[in-house]
C-alpha positions as CSV (number, residue, x, y, z in Angstrom):
1,M,-94.0,1.8,28.6
2,S,-97.0,1.7,26.3
3,D,-97.7,3.7,23.1
4,E,-100.5,5.6,24.9
5,L,-98.2,6.8,27.7
6,F,-95.7,8.1,25.1
7,M,-98.4,9.9,23.2
8,R,-99.9,11.4,26.4
9,R,-96.4,12.8,27.1
10,A,-96.3,14.3,23.7
11,L,-99.8,15.8,24.2
12,D,-98.6,17.3,27.6
13,L,-95.6,18.8,25.9
14,A,-97.7,20.3,23.1
15,H,-99.9,22.1,25.7
16,L,-96.9,24.1,26.8
17,G,-97.0,26.1,23.6
18,T,-100.5,27.4,24.3
19,G,-100.8,31.0,23.3
20,Y,-97.3,31.3,21.8
21,A,-97.5,28.8,18.9
22,R,-100.6,30.4,17.4
23,P,-101.7,30.5,14.6
24,N,-99.8,27.3,14.3
25,P,-101.2,24.2,16.1
26,L,-100.0,22.9,19.4
27,V,-97.6,20.0,18.7
28,G,-95.5,17.8,20.9
29,C,-93.0,15.1,19.9
30,V,-91.4,12.2,21.8
31,V,-88.5,10.1,20.5
32,T,-88.1,6.6,22.0
33,H,-85.6,3.8,21.7
34,E,-86.2,0.3,23.1
35,G,-89.1,1.6,25.3
36,R,-87.5,4.7,26.8
37,I,-87.5,8.4,25.9
38,I,-84.3,9.6,24.4
39,G,-85.6,13.0,23.2
40,E,-88.6,15.2,23.4
41,G,-89.8,18.7,22.3
42,Y,-92.7,20.9,21.4
43,H,-93.5,23.9,19.2
44,Q,-92.6,26.7,21.5
45,Q,-93.1,29.8,19.4
46,Y,-94.7,30.8,16.1
47,G,-91.9,31.0,13.5
48,G,-89.6,28.9,15.6
49,P,-88.5,25.3,15.2
50,H,-91.3,22.7,15.1
51,A,-91.8,20.0,17.7
52,E,-90.1,17.3,15.6
53,V,-87.0,19.5,15.1
54,N,-86.7,20.2,18.8
55,A,-87.2,16.6,19.8
56,L,-84.8,15.1,17.3
57,A,-82.1,17.7,18.2
58,A,-82.5,16.7,21.9
59,V,-81.3,13.1,21.2
60,A,-77.8,12.9,22.5
61,D,-76.8,9.9,20.4
62,Q,-78.0,10.7,16.9
63,S,-77.2,7.2,15.7
64,L,-80.1,5.9,17.7
65,L,-82.6,7.7,15.5
66,K,-82.2,5.0,12.9
67,K,-83.7,2.6,15.4
68,S,-86.2,4.9,17.1
69,R,-90.0,5.2,17.3
70,V,-91.3,8.8,17.2
71,Y,-94.6,9.9,18.6
72,V,-96.0,13.2,17.3
73,T,-99.4,14.8,18.1
74,L,-100.1,16.1,14.6
75,E,-99.1,14.9,11.2
76,P,-95.6,16.2,10.3
77,C,-95.7,19.0,7.8
78,A,-94.8,18.4,4.2
79,H,-94.5,22.0,2.9
80,H,-92.1,24.9,3.3
81,G,-93.6,27.6,5.6
82,K,-91.6,29.5,8.2
83,T,-89.5,26.4,8.6
84,P,-88.6,23.4,6.3
85,P,-90.9,20.3,6.2
86,C,-90.6,18.1,9.3
87,A,-91.5,15.0,7.1
88,D,-88.2,15.6,5.2
89,L,-86.2,15.9,8.5
90,L,-87.6,12.5,9.8
91,I,-86.7,10.9,6.4
92,E,-83.2,12.5,6.5
93,K,-82.6,11.2,10.0
94,G,-83.6,7.7,9.0
95,V,-86.4,7.3,11.6
96,P,-88.1,3.9,10.9
97,E,-91.4,4.4,12.8
98,V,-93.7,7.3,13.4
99,V,-96.9,7.3,15.4
100,V,-99.3,10.2,14.7
101,C,-102.2,11.3,16.9
102,N,-104.1,13.4,14.3
103,R,-104.0,14.1,10.6
104,D,-103.5,17.8,9.9
105,P,-106.6,19.6,8.4
106,F,-104.5,22.4,7.0
107,P,-104.8,22.1,3.2
108,L,-101.1,22.3,2.5
109,V,-100.5,19.3,4.7
110,A,-103.8,17.2,4.9
111,G,-102.3,13.8,4.5
112,K,-99.3,14.8,2.4
113,G,-96.9,14.4,5.3
114,I,-98.0,10.9,6.1
115,E,-97.9,10.0,2.4
116,K,-94.3,11.3,2.1
117,L,-93.2,9.3,5.1
118,R,-94.7,6.1,3.9
119,A,-93.3,6.7,0.4
120,A,-89.8,6.8,2.0
121,G,-90.4,3.4,3.7
122,I,-91.3,4.7,7.2
123,K,-93.9,2.8,9.1
124,V,-96.6,5.2,10.1
125,E,-99.5,4.6,12.5
126,T,-102.3,7.1,12.9
127,G,-105.2,7.8,15.3
128,L,-103.6,7.1,18.6
129,L,-105.5,9.2,21.3
130,A,-107.1,11.1,18.4
131,E,-110.0,12.4,20.5
132,E,-107.6,13.9,23.0
133,G,-105.5,15.4,20.2
134,R,-108.6,17.1,18.6
135,W,-109.5,18.6,21.9
136,L,-106.0,20.0,22.4
137,N,-106.1,21.6,18.9
138,R,-109.8,22.3,18.9
139,R,-109.2,25.9,17.8
140,F,-107.0,24.8,14.9
141,F,-109.4,22.1,13.7
142,T,-112.5,24.3,13.9
143,F,-110.8,27.2,12.1
144,H,-109.7,25.0,9.2
145,E,-112.8,22.8,9.0
146,Q,-115.5,25.4,9.5
147,Q,-113.7,28.5,8.2
148,R,-114.4,30.6,11.3
149,P,-112.7,31.3,14.6
150,Y,-113.3,29.0,17.6
151,L,-115.7,30.9,19.9
152,V,-115.4,30.8,23.7
153,L,-118.2,32.7,25.5
154,K,-117.5,33.8,29.0
155,W,-119.4,35.8,31.7
156,A,-119.8,36.1,35.4
157,E,-123.3,36.1,37.0
158,T,-124.8,36.4,40.4
159,S,-126.6,33.5,42.1
160,D,-129.9,35.1,41.1
161,G,-128.9,35.3,37.4
162,F,-127.7,38.9,36.7
163,L,-124.4,40.0,35.0
164,A,-124.7,43.8,35.6
165,G,-126.7,46.3,37.6
166,R,-129.7,48.3,36.3
167,F,-128.9,50.4,33.2
168,F,-125.7,48.3,32.7
169,Q,-124.1,49.6,35.8
170,P,-120.8,47.6,36.2
171,V,-120.7,45.3,39.2
172,A,-117.7,43.3,40.5
173,I,-119.2,39.8,40.5
174,S,-116.4,37.2,40.2
175,C,-113.8,36.6,42.8
176,E,-110.0,37.3,42.5
177,Q,-109.2,33.7,41.6
178,A,-111.8,33.9,38.8
179,R,-110.3,37.1,37.5
180,L,-106.8,35.6,37.4
181,L,-108.2,32.6,35.5
182,T,-109.9,35.0,33.0
183,H,-106.6,36.6,32.3
184,Q,-105.1,33.2,31.6
185,W,-107.9,32.5,29.2
186,R,-107.3,35.8,27.5
187,A,-103.7,34.9,26.8
188,E,-104.8,31.6,25.3
189,E,-107.1,33.1,22.6
190,A,-106.1,35.1,19.5
191,G,-108.9,37.7,20.0
192,I,-111.2,39.1,22.6
193,L,-114.7,40.5,21.7
194,V,-117.2,42.8,23.4
195,G,-120.2,44.7,22.2
196,T,-120.9,48.4,22.4
197,R,-122.6,48.6,25.8
198,T,-119.9,46.6,27.5
199,A,-117.2,48.8,26.0
200,L,-119.1,51.9,26.8
201,H,-120.2,51.2,30.4
202,D,-117.3,49.1,31.6
203,N,-114.5,50.9,29.8
204,P,-112.4,47.6,29.8
205,R,-108.8,47.3,28.8
206,L,-109.3,43.8,27.4
207,N,-105.7,42.9,27.9
208,V,-103.5,40.4,29.8
209,R,-102.2,42.1,32.9
210,D,-102.2,39.4,35.6
211,W,-100.9,36.4,33.6
212,P,-97.9,35.8,31.4
213,G,-98.7,35.5,27.8
214,P,-99.4,37.3,24.5
215,Q,-102.0,40.0,24.2
216,P,-105.1,39.1,22.2
217,T,-106.4,41.3,19.4
218,R,-109.2,43.4,20.8
219,I,-112.4,43.1,18.8
220,I,-115.2,45.7,19.3
221,I,-118.7,45.9,17.8
222,D,-119.5,49.6,17.7
223,K,-122.0,50.1,14.9
224,N,-122.2,53.9,15.1
225,L,-118.7,54.6,16.5
226,S,-120.1,55.9,19.7
227,L,-117.1,55.1,22.0
228,P,-115.4,58.2,23.5
229,P,-111.9,58.7,22.2
230,A,-110.5,58.5,25.8
231,H,-111.7,54.9,26.4
232,H,-109.0,52.3,27.1
233,I,-110.0,50.2,24.0
234,L,-109.0,53.1,21.7
235,D,-105.6,53.7,23.3
236,G,-103.6,51.9,20.6
237,S,-101.7,49.8,23.2
238,Q,-102.5,46.5,21.4
239,P,-104.0,45.5,18.0
240,T,-107.7,46.5,18.0
241,L,-110.4,45.9,15.4
242,I,-113.7,47.9,15.4
243,Y,-116.6,46.6,13.4
244,S,-119.0,49.4,12.4
245,Y,-121.4,50.7,9.9
246,R,-119.5,54.0,10.0
247,H,-116.1,54.9,8.6
248,R,-113.2,56.2,10.5
249,D,-109.6,56.5,9.4
250,G,-107.2,54.0,10.9
251,R,-104.7,54.9,13.6
252,P,-101.7,52.9,14.8
253,N,-102.8,49.5,16.2
254,L,-106.5,50.5,15.6
255,Q,-108.5,49.6,12.5
256,T,-112.1,50.2,11.8
257,V,-113.8,47.6,9.5
258,T,-116.7,49.4,7.8
259,L,-119.6,47.1,7.0
260,P,-122.7,47.9,4.9
261,E,-125.8,48.3,7.0
262,S,-127.5,45.5,5.1
263,A,-124.8,43.1,6.3
264,E,-125.6,40.3,8.8
265,L,-123.0,41.6,11.2
266,M,-122.0,38.4,13.1
267,S,-121.5,36.3,10.0
268,V,-119.6,39.0,8.1
269,M,-117.5,39.7,11.2
270,L,-116.6,36.0,11.7
271,H,-115.7,35.6,8.0
272,D,-113.5,38.7,8.2
273,L,-111.7,37.4,11.3
274,Y,-111.2,34.1,9.5
275,Q,-109.6,36.0,6.6
276,R,-107.3,37.8,9.2
277,N,-106.2,34.4,10.5
278,I,-107.6,35.0,14.0
279,Q,-108.3,31.4,15.0
280,S,-110.1,31.8,18.3
281,V,-112.0,34.5,20.1
282,L,-112.9,34.9,23.8
283,V,-116.3,36.7,23.9
284,E,-116.7,38.6,27.2
285,G,-120.1,40.2,26.5
286,G,-122.4,41.9,26.8
287,P,-125.8,40.2,26.8
288,T,-126.8,41.3,23.3
289,V,-123.7,39.7,21.8
290,L,-123.8,36.6,24.0
291,N,-127.5,36.0,23.3
292,A,-127.1,36.5,19.6
293,L,-124.3,33.9,19.4
294,I,-126.1,31.4,21.6
295,E,-129.4,31.7,19.7
296,A,-127.6,31.2,16.4
297,G,-125.7,28.2,17.8
298,M,-122.5,30.0,16.9
299,W,-120.4,29.0,19.9
300,D,-118.0,26.3,20.8
301,E,-117.5,26.7,24.6
302,I,-119.3,28.7,27.3
303,R,-117.6,29.3,30.6
304,V,-119.8,30.9,33.4
305,F,-118.6,32.0,36.8
306,R,-121.5,32.0,39.3
307,A,-120.8,34.0,42.4
308,P,-122.5,33.7,45.8
309,M,-124.0,37.1,45.7
310,Q,-127.4,38.6,44.7
311,L,-128.4,41.8,42.9
312,E,-132.2,41.2,43.0
313,Q,-132.5,43.4,39.8
314,G,-130.3,44.2,36.9
315,I,-129.3,42.9,33.5
316,A,-130.1,39.2,33.1
317,A,-127.4,36.8,32.1
318,P,-128.2,34.3,29.3
319,R,-130.1,31.3,30.3
320,L,-128.6,27.8,29.7
321,G,-129.8,24.3,30.2
322,L,-127.6,21.5,31.3
323,T,-127.5,19.8,27.9
324,H,-124.0,20.8,27.0
325,L,-122.4,20.9,30.5
326,R,-119.0,19.4,30.4
327,E,-117.6,20.2,33.8
328,Q,-118.5,22.0,37.0
329,S,-115.8,23.1,39.5
330,T,-115.0,25.6,42.2
331,V,-112.8,28.6,41.6
332,G,-112.3,30.5,44.9
333,I,-115.8,31.2,46.2
334,D,-117.3,31.0,42.7
335,Q,-118.7,28.0,40.8
336,L,-117.4,27.5,37.2
337,F,-119.8,25.9,34.7
338,W,-118.1,24.8,31.5
339,Y,-120.2,24.0,28.5
340,V,-119.2,22.5,25.2
341,N,-121.2,22.7,22.0
342,D,-121.0,19.1,20.9
343,K,-123.3,19.6,17.9
């Protein structure tokens, strides 16, 4: 088998940690000996053993590690965090060769793991399937390189371009399969954001009900604290942040972040989310929030469900060209348009 095949296996393994490893990156590791896999693992849960630890422990004959070639999707850590440094473990086990997909952008690692391995006499190769690795950990890279959360904008629109009825009347637009996929996406992101009108008119729960996975932090823009206390978003069932120009005392699982009225809300909010270590946000509307982010170029992905129904009048969905279209597919009876901001 080739180096590429082993690294692709490591990338596939890494993907299994989606949602659960955050805020740590997704990492997979494959241990080979004489062209065959003898151990593999991935980072399964934040605070738990890293991919290298799981992969090395899975090798039945530990003596083979001294003659092995290890493939890992991200540079082994060189610092003490929740767990000891993986670079130290590879050195301790006598692994002679390590192939790394991507260098780690996290400042406490950032090349130090590779340096430590090479200083111990281990042969290290880097950059194998680097583009695929960056896509897998796009949230992690964006967060550390741009000091803001990775932003995924999502909405459902009718075939004639509306996302709600007149006066923001809620309308069920997307099909059941699209709704299930949306819940999967919610489990993959650290936060989920809506504006005041969406929170007020839709009274959404913004949780993961129909897909296994962790609950995102709910993020609400409510400048004047106009949401009724009985709304689902204020029920304290999961961590919730409300960004407002007004002050309100905190309650369990519910915190109001009070901003000065002179603040540029989006920029200040994204900086605050960065400080809170929220690495990615799924933005589910409404049009004011979506258009503001699109016009400012502050987005990384846009996912649009287009349903085969018409409203003829209502609240218009944001308009997009085809410049950034990455993929178009069918989900149930809907069409999914997936855009990537490759700026």
